[in-house]
C-alpha positions as CSV (number, residue, x, y, z in Angstrom):
1,M,10.3,9.1,-2.6
2,A,8.6,7.6,0.4
3,E,6.9,10.1,2.7
4,P,8.7,10.1,6.0
5,I,5.6,9.3,8.0
6,R,5.6,6.6,10.7
7,G,3.0,5.2,13.1
8,K,5.3,3.6,15.6
9,R,6.3,5.0,18.9
10,P,10.1,5.4,19.2
11,E,11.8,2.5,21.0
12,A,13.3,2.9,24.4
13,T,16.8,4.2,24.4
14,A,19.9,2.5,25.8
15,P,20.7,3.2,29.5
16,T,22.4,6.5,30.1
17,P,23.4,8.3,33.3
18,Q,20.0,9.9,33.1
19,N,18.0,6.6,33.6
20,T,20.4,4.3,35.4
21,P,20.6,3.7,39.1
22,A,22.4,6.4,41.1
23,T,24.4,3.9,43.1
24,N,26.1,0.6,42.2
25,A,24.9,-2.7,43.6
26,P,27.0,-3.9,46.5
27,I,29.6,-6.6,45.8
28,S,30.5,-8.9,48.6
29,S,34.1,-10.1,48.9
30,H,32.9,-13.2,50.5
31,A,30.7,-14.3,47.6
32,Q,30.9,-18.0,46.9
33,Q,30.8,-19.5,43.4
34,P,27.6,-21.5,42.9
35,G,27.8,-25.2,43.1
36,V,25.8,-27.9,41.3
37,S,23.2,-28.0,44.0
38,S,22.6,-24.3,44.0
39,I,22.4,-24.2,40.2
40,R,19.7,-26.9,40.3
41,E,17.8,-24.9,43.0
42,D,18.0,-21.8,40.8
43,D,16.7,-23.8,37.8
44,M,13.8,-25.1,39.9
45,E,13.0,-21.6,41.1
46,R,13.1,-20.2,37.5
47,A,10.8,-23.0,36.4
48,A,8.4,-22.3,39.2
49,A,8.4,-18.6,38.4
50,A,7.8,-19.3,34.7
51,S,4.8,-21.5,35.7
52,I,3.4,-18.8,37.8
53,F,3.8,-16.2,35.0
54,A,2.3,-18.6,32.5
55,Q,-0.8,-19.0,34.6
56,N,-1.1,-15.3,35.4
57,P,-0.7,-13.3,32.2
58,Q,-2.2,-10.2,33.9
59,L,0.6,-10.3,36.4
60,V,3.2,-10.3,33.6
61,Q,1.4,-7.3,32.0
62,M,1.4,-5.5,35.3
63,I,5.1,-6.1,35.8
64,Q,5.9,-5.0,32.3
65,G,3.9,-1.8,32.8
66,R,5.7,-1.0,36.0
67,L,9.1,-1.6,34.4
68,G,8.1,0.5,31.4
69,S,7.1,3.4,33.6
70,L,10.6,3.5,35.1
71,V,12.3,4.1,31.7
72,G,13.5,7.7,31.3
73,R,13.0,8.6,34.9
74,S,15.8,10.7,36.4
75,S,18.2,8.9,38.6
76,G,19.3,12.2,40.2
77,Y,22.6,12.3,38.3
78,V,21.9,15.5,36.4
79,E,20.4,17.1,39.5
80,S,23.6,16.3,41.4
81,L,25.9,18.1,39.0
82,P,27.3,21.5,39.8
83,A,25.3,24.5,38.8
84,T,27.7,25.5,36.0
85,V,27.5,22.0,34.5
86,R,23.7,22.0,34.7
87,R,23.7,25.3,32.9
88,R,25.7,23.8,30.0
89,V,23.2,20.8,29.9
90,D,20.4,23.3,29.6
91,G,22.3,25.0,26.8
92,L,22.5,21.7,24.9
93,K,18.7,21.2,25.4
94,G,18.2,24.6,23.8
95,L,20.3,23.6,20.8
96,Q,18.4,20.4,20.5
97,K,15.1,22.4,20.5
98,E,16.4,24.4,17.5
99,H,17.5,21.2,15.8
100,S,13.9,19.8,16.2
101,K,12.5,22.9,14.6
102,L,14.8,22.5,11.6
103,E,13.8,18.8,11.4
104,A,10.2,19.7,11.3
105,E,10.9,22.3,8.5
106,F,12.8,19.7,6.6
107,Q,10.0,17.2,6.7
108,Q,7.5,19.9,5.7
109,E,9.6,20.9,2.7
110,V,10.0,17.3,1.7
111,L,6.2,17.0,1.7
112,E,5.9,20.1,-0.4
113,L,8.5,18.8,-2.9
114,E,6.6,15.6,-3.2
115,K,3.4,17.5,-3.9
116,K,5.2,19.6,-6.5
117,Y,6.5,16.6,-8.4
118,F,3.2,14.8,-8.0
119,G,1.7,17.6,-10.1
120,K,4.2,16.7,-12.8
121,F,3.4,13.0,-12.6
122,T,-0.3,13.5,-12.9
123,P,-0.4,14.1,-16.7
124,L,1.5,10.8,-17.1
125,Y,-1.0,9.0,-14.9
126,N,-3.9,10.5,-16.9
127,R,-2.2,9.4,-20.2
128,R,-1.8,5.9,-18.8
129,A,-5.5,5.7,-17.8
130,E,-6.5,6.7,-21.4
131,I,-4.4,3.9,-22.9
132,V,-5.5,1.3,-20.4
133,N,-9.2,2.1,-20.9
134,G,-8.9,2.3,-24.7
135,S,-9.8,5.9,-25.2
136,T,-6.5,6.5,-27.1
137,E,-3.5,4.6,-28.4
138,P,0.2,5.1,-27.5
139,T,2.3,7.3,-29.8
140,E,5.2,6.0,-31.9
141,E,7.6,7.8,-29.6
142,E,6.2,6.0,-26.5
143,V,6.4,2.6,-28.2
144,K,9.9,3.2,-29.5
145,A,11.1,4.2,-26.0
146,A,9.9,0.9,-24.7
147,A,11.4,-1.0,-27.6
148,E,14.8,0.4,-26.8
149,D,14.6,-0.8,-23.2
150,D,13.6,-4.3,-24.4
151,E,16.6,-4.4,-26.7
152,N,18.9,-3.6,-23.8
153,D,17.3,-6.3,-21.7
154,D,17.8,-8.9,-24.5
155,A,21.4,-7.9,-24.9
156,E,22.1,-8.5,-21.2
157,D,20.3,-11.9,-21.2
158,E,21.1,-13.6,-24.5
159,D,20.9,-17.2,-23.1
160,K,17.2,-17.7,-23.2
161,T,16.0,-21.2,-22.3
162,E,13.7,-23.2,-24.5
163,A,11.0,-22.9,-21.9
164,D,11.2,-19.1,-22.2
165,A,11.0,-19.3,-26.0
166,V,7.9,-21.5,-25.8
167,K,6.3,-19.1,-23.3
168,T,7.0,-16.2,-25.6
169,E,5.3,-18.0,-28.5
170,Q,2.1,-18.6,-26.5
171,K,-0.9,-16.8,-27.8
172,S,-3.9,-15.5,-25.8
173,D,-7.5,-16.2,-26.6
174,M,-8.1,-12.4,-26.4
175,P,-9.2,-10.9,-29.8
176,E,-6.9,-8.6,-31.6
177,D,-9.5,-5.8,-31.7
178,V,-10.0,-5.7,-27.9
179,S,-10.1,-2.2,-26.5
180,G,-7.4,-1.0,-24.1
181,I,-5.7,-3.4,-21.7
182,P,-8.3,-5.6,-20.0
183,E,-7.8,-6.4,-16.3
184,F,-4.8,-4.1,-16.1
185,W,-5.2,-3.1,-12.5
186,L,-6.4,-6.5,-11.3
187,S,-3.3,-8.1,-12.8
188,A,-1.0,-5.5,-11.3
189,M,-2.5,-6.0,-7.9
190,K,-2.2,-9.7,-8.1
191,N,1.5,-9.4,-8.7
192,Q,1.9,-7.5,-5.5
193,V,2.2,-10.0,-2.7
194,S,0.3,-8.1,0.0
195,F,-2.7,-7.5,-2.3
196,A,-2.6,-11.0,-3.9
197,E,-3.2,-12.5,-0.5
198,M,-6.3,-10.3,0.0
199,I,-8.0,-10.8,-3.4
200,T,-10.4,-13.8,-3.4
201,D,-11.8,-15.5,-6.5
202,R,-15.1,-13.7,-5.8
203,D,-13.3,-10.4,-5.7
204,E,-11.8,-10.8,-9.1
205,A,-15.1,-10.6,-10.8
206,A,-15.6,-7.1,-9.4
207,L,-12.0,-6.0,-9.7
208,K,-12.1,-6.7,-13.4
209,H,-14.2,-3.5,-13.6
210,L,-11.4,-1.4,-12.0
211,T,-10.5,1.3,-14.5
212,D,-8.0,3.4,-12.6
213,I,-6.3,3.8,-9.2
214,R,-5.1,7.3,-8.3
215,M,-4.3,9.4,-5.3
216,E,-4.4,13.0,-4.1
217,Y,-2.8,14.9,-1.2
218,L,-5.1,16.5,1.4
219,D,-4.9,20.1,2.6
220,V,-4.0,18.7,6.0
221,P,-1.3,16.1,6.4
222,G,-2.5,12.9,4.7
223,F,-3.6,11.5,1.4
224,R,-6.5,9.9,-0.3
225,I,-6.6,6.8,-2.6
226,I,-9.2,6.7,-5.3
227,F,-10.4,3.5,-7.0
228,E,-12.5,4.1,-10.2
229,F,-14.9,1.4,-11.5
230,S,-16.9,0.9,-14.6
231,P,-20.6,-0.1,-14.2
232,N,-20.8,-3.6,-12.7
233,D,-23.2,-6.1,-11.1
234,F,-21.8,-5.8,-7.5
235,F,-22.1,-2.1,-6.4
236,S,-23.4,1.2,-7.6
237,N,-20.4,3.3,-6.5
238,K,-18.4,4.8,-9.4
239,T,-15.5,5.5,-7.1
240,L,-14.4,4.0,-3.8
241,T,-12.0,6.1,-1.7
242,K,-9.9,5.6,1.4
243,T,-8.3,8.5,3.2
244,Y,-5.3,8.3,5.5
245,Y,-4.9,11.0,8.2
246,Y,-1.9,12.0,10.3
247,Q,-1.8,13.6,13.7
248,S,-1.6,17.4,13.8
249,E,1.6,17.4,15.9
250,M,4.8,15.9,14.5
251,G,6.7,13.2,16.3
252,Y,10.2,13.1,17.7
253,G,12.5,14.1,14.8
254,G,9.9,16.0,12.9
255,D,8.2,12.9,11.4
256,F,4.5,12.9,10.6
257,I,2.6,10.3,12.7
258,Y,-0.2,8.2,11.3
259,D,-3.5,8.6,13.1
260,H,-6.3,6.7,11.4
261,A,-8.0,5.9,8.0
262,E,-11.5,6.3,6.7
263,G,-13.1,4.4,3.8
264,D,-16.2,4.9,1.7
265,T,-19.4,2.9,2.4
266,I,-19.9,0.4,-0.4
267,D,-23.4,0.5,-1.9
268,W,-23.8,-3.2,-2.6
269,K,-26.5,-4.4,-4.9
270,P,-28.9,-7.1,-3.6
271,S,-27.2,-10.4,-2.7
272,Q,-23.8,-9.1,-4.1
273,D,-22.0,-8.1,-1.0
274,L,-18.5,-9.7,-1.4
275,T,-17.6,-9.2,2.3
276,V,-20.2,-11.8,3.5
277,R,-21.4,-15.1,2.3
278,V,-24.6,-17.1,2.9
279,E,-24.6,-20.4,4.7
280,A,-27.4,-22.8,4.3
281,K,-28.3,-25.3,7.0
282,K,-30.8,-28.1,6.9
283,Q,-33.0,-28.4,10.0
284,R,-35.3,-31.2,11.0
285,N,-38.3,-30.8,13.3
286,K,-38.2,-33.4,16.1
287,T,-41.9,-33.7,16.2
288,T,-43.1,-33.6,12.6
289,K,-39.8,-34.8,11.0
290,Q,-40.2,-32.1,8.4
291,T,-37.0,-30.4,7.1
292,R,-36.3,-26.8,6.1
293,I,-33.4,-24.8,4.8
294,V,-32.2,-21.9,7.1
295,K,-29.9,-19.4,5.6
296,R,-27.7,-16.9,7.5
297,T,-25.1,-14.3,6.5
298,V,-21.5,-14.6,7.9
299,P,-18.5,-12.4,7.4
300,C,-16.1,-13.4,4.6
301,E,-12.6,-12.6,3.6
302,S,-12.5,-10.0,0.8
303,F,-10.3,-7.3,-0.6
304,F,-13.2,-4.9,-0.2
305,L,-12.7,-5.0,3.6
306,F,-9.9,-2.6,2.8
307,F,-12.5,0.1,2.7
308,S,-13.5,-0.7,6.3
309,P,-10.3,0.0,8.2
310,P,-9.8,-0.9,11.8
311,K,-10.5,1.7,14.5
312,P,-7.7,2.7,16.9
313,P,-8.4,1.5,20.4
314,K,-9.5,4.0,23.0
315,E,-7.3,4.6,26.1
316,D,-9.7,2.7,28.4
317,E,-9.8,-0.2,26.0
318,E,-6.0,-0.4,26.0
319,D,-6.0,-0.7,29.8
320,E,-8.7,-3.4,29.8
321,D,-7.3,-5.9,27.4
322,A,-3.6,-5.5,26.2
323,D,-3.9,-8.5,23.8
324,V,-6.9,-7.0,22.0
325,A,-5.2,-3.6,21.8
326,S,-2.0,-5.2,20.5
327,D,-4.0,-7.0,17.8
328,I,-5.7,-3.8,16.7
329,E,-2.4,-2.0,16.6
330,E,-0.9,-4.7,14.3
331,R,-4.0,-4.4,12.0
332,L,-3.6,-0.7,12.0
333,E,0.0,-0.9,11.0
334,F,-0.8,-3.5,8.2
335,D,-3.6,-1.3,7.0
336,Y,-1.4,1.8,6.8
337,Q,1.3,-0.2,5.0
338,L,-1.2,-1.2,2.4
339,G,-2.0,2.4,1.7
340,E,1.7,3.3,1.5
341,D,2.3,0.4,-1.0
342,I,-0.5,1.7,-3.2
343,K,0.8,5.3,-3.0
344,E,4.5,4.5,-3.3
345,K,4.6,1.4,-5.4
346,L,1.5,0.4,-7.2
347,I,0.4,3.8,-8.6
348,P,3.9,5.1,-9.7
349,R,4.9,1.8,-11.3
350,A,1.7,0.1,-12.3
351,I,3.1,-1.2,-15.6
352,D,6.0,-2.9,-13.9
353,W,3.6,-4.6,-11.6
354,F,1.3,-5.6,-14.5
355,T,4.3,-7.2,-16.4
356,G,5.9,-8.6,-13.2
357,A,9.1,-6.6,-13.7
358,A,8.7,-5.0,-10.3
359,L,9.0,-8.4,-8.6
360,A,12.7,-8.4,-9.4
361,Y,13.2,-5.4,-7.0
362,E,10.7,-6.5,-4.3
363,E,12.0,-8.3,-1.2
364,I,9.8,-11.4,-0.7
365,D,10.1,-13.6,2.4
366,D,10.2,-17.4,2.1
367,E,6.8,-17.5,3.9
368,D,5.3,-15.5,1.0
369,L,6.7,-17.8,-1.6
370,G,5.8,-21.0,0.2
371,S,7.7,-24.2,0.5
372,D,9.3,-25.6,-2.7
373,D,9.9,-29.2,-1.4
374,G,6.7,-30.5,-3.2
375,F,4.6,-30.6,-0.1
376,D,1.7,-28.2,0.8
377,D,0.7,-27.3,4.3
378,V,-2.3,-29.3,5.6
379,D,-4.7,-28.2,8.3
380,D,-5.2,-31.2,10.6
381,D,-8.1,-29.7,12.4
382,D,-11.5,-30.8,11.2
383,D,-13.9,-28.1,10.3
384,D,-16.8,-28.3,12.6
385,D,-20.2,-27.2,11.5
386,D,-21.5,-24.2,13.3
387,L,-25.0,-25.2,14.1
388,S,-27.6,-23.1,15.9
389,E,-29.6,-24.9,18.6
390,D,-33.4,-24.8,18.5
391,A,-35.7,-26.2,21.2
392,D,-38.0,-27.9,18.8
393,E,-35.6,-28.8,16.0
394,D,-32.6,-31.0,15.4
395,E,-30.1,-29.8,12.9
396,E,-28.3,-32.1,10.5
397,T,-24.7,-31.6,9.5
398,D,-25.4,-31.6,5.7
399,E,-25.6,-28.3,4.0
400,E,-27.7,-27.7,0.9
401,D,-27.6,-25.1,-1.8
402,G,-31.3,-24.8,-2.1
403,S,-31.6,-27.6,-4.7
404,G,-32.3,-30.3,-2.1
405,K,-28.9,-31.9,-2.7
406,P,-26.2,-31.7,-0.1
407,R,-23.2,-29.6,-1.2
408,Q,-19.6,-29.7,-0.2
409,E,-18.6,-27.5,2.8
410,A,-17.4,-24.1,1.5
411,A,-13.8,-23.0,2.2
412,E,-13.3,-21.3,5.6
413,C,-14.0,-17.7,5.2
414,K,-13.3,-15.3,8.1
415,Q,-13.3,-11.6,8.4
416,S,-9.8,-10.3,9.1
């Protein structure tokens, strides 16, 4: 059951007597229906206003801020009511306060119930880890239970296509005596759309060493996700954790409100940091005509940026640049959703993600699946070389890999 925790502020409510104007707008009995000329004038005025707003985004933000500050303000309606009616209104407010207390108790009990059953799930997760990593084998009862489900599935889908039959007969190059289930967690994550988009080819070499993903609740509202790794050539950490915290005060309706996340620092081994890549540029001296190779490190897309979550904007930063604050808020929301997906989907049903069975119950947008008309999206913009200027040197656009031969430009790699 999903933990009823949200990070969004409640949307503005519909107009009520509490926040609508106290008086109606005057209606003139001599009003004339607009003619064609007046309509054209109105269109021209709208176009001129739109042009002004387009050239002055700060003006739009200021107007939106002013309008937003008016929402919820009293129009004087309640204050104008008789004292006996206002007393009844205050009574309803008191009832609502008691309702809010019960809502908070409800959410707290739901959390405690989740923790209780999480304690019952944990032995199953430990058993799963043992089978995945080859320290034990499944029992006959466990295998038999799975076989019964497979028989039921076959009975419901008797008309298998020839392609399905060929696919079933395909054999892997993996030896029969292999230990455990290799690349279990990597395969499960790649079947989850949000994680598949984050995992690069370089990441896969490290994620093959992922032996378990588990979670734990905190003493304060929040949870921690724990990634366990076997020894590898990329980093020395045996575990990488990410902790999600909630605000101490509950939101409207008793919901927990997401606050921020903190991730472990990855102890990368020399030249193995997957969150950056090295660019090599060939430079030629204008005077001596000698060439040299200059290398620099640039940020790179990687799943391991998951452990470096975005920081919430400060109040003064929100006022200075609304666009930047909005971008950070979207990244915070996406980052929180990733944690929820791991907690609520990946960990409880890892085997279904490994086999792909979970995809039948996952809502996937057309944008995630891509177009099926036979055409792929093409970026028409040419990739320009990012060359640093030097007073005494002239750079060439060729890149080299250190062997003296130009190499093809690497795929665009930006830090999200």
